[in-house]
C-alpha angles and dihedrals in degrees: 000000000000118000108243119220116190121195109198153141132144100250128079125228097042094115099255096148093045090051091044094052095045094047092046094047093045090055091047090051090053089058101262123135106240127189121194133206127186114204095183093096092180106047100020093191095161093044090049090049092056093045092051088052092053092048093048092049092051093050094044095043092238132141107208122176105257143170117256108245115215119190115216108266120241117248122209104241088216089066095054111108124220110280093022123115118223093215091053089052094049092051093044091050092051093048092046090053094048099043099075093050103040141063093204133025114200116199118194112203129205122256092252139059111276136157090247092053092048093053092044091056090057089055094052120118087175122024119197116193112187111206129186108235094252138101087236087070095033086071085072088072104031144346117252136189123262091271092056090236111094118063109223098185146312123289128237090262093055088049090052090053089048090053090049089052091051092052091051092049091051089051092050094246125143117265122272114260099221118198122184109205117207106219129190094022113186119241092228124074095242124179092244091052091052092047090049091053094050092047091051091049091052093046093046090061092045101050102018118253137127125231128224134177115252132186129321116229105276135170090221092075092058090047094051099048099073089059095039091242132145135205090267093060099060098097091045091058094050105272100143100177121038116211122232093263093053093047090051091049091052089052090051089054091047090051091048094052090049091049092052088062093202117191114279093350117139113184110234107164 
């Protein structure tokens, strides 16, 4: 069966689609068959990213390793039985179609609480939660006191992950490997950054997740998106010499893939 990676949280602007595309493309470049689903039916940022990649490759005459994007299939409402949810059926149908032909299925969730996102979390073998390195976004995971030191209680998102874990346990499935990825880390060792790290360490032990460094804020990500490209594609499109920032960003991606510790994956880029 395909290993399911879910990228989710309930706040926008944390870099979910950037993380999704880079993880999916990195796996594809290492020779794995990767299917992609975008559950943000309104914005479709991840789906758009993959489509832009396909269009760019066709125009440039390139063949770049890429994830296979699968739109959620439509379900005839007349076929939905009493007690069934049409969104559950659409997601189940997409996963069932991708599983026989992929090694990994990456599901990008919207930055809000939806039925689709809730169900997707219960399917996750690996859950990646990108988080801006700020207590504004930390509130997604837990509530803290005004000093940012004492954890007062879990947030609704943490409770949703807990419920997803319970559902998996009841179904006899292995536990979710939950990784919180700290995005947009500042270069300087600021007091807030240190407090954030300590708070995450305390919370990780309390509710059961691992932490991993993500991407620093870089202009390159905004430049790559319109063409559907990733950091790993630069040499293929004619960039002969990477600048220091691009080299550092590639290392951040390499470190992230290693930290995910996906089954049988050996990082070789």
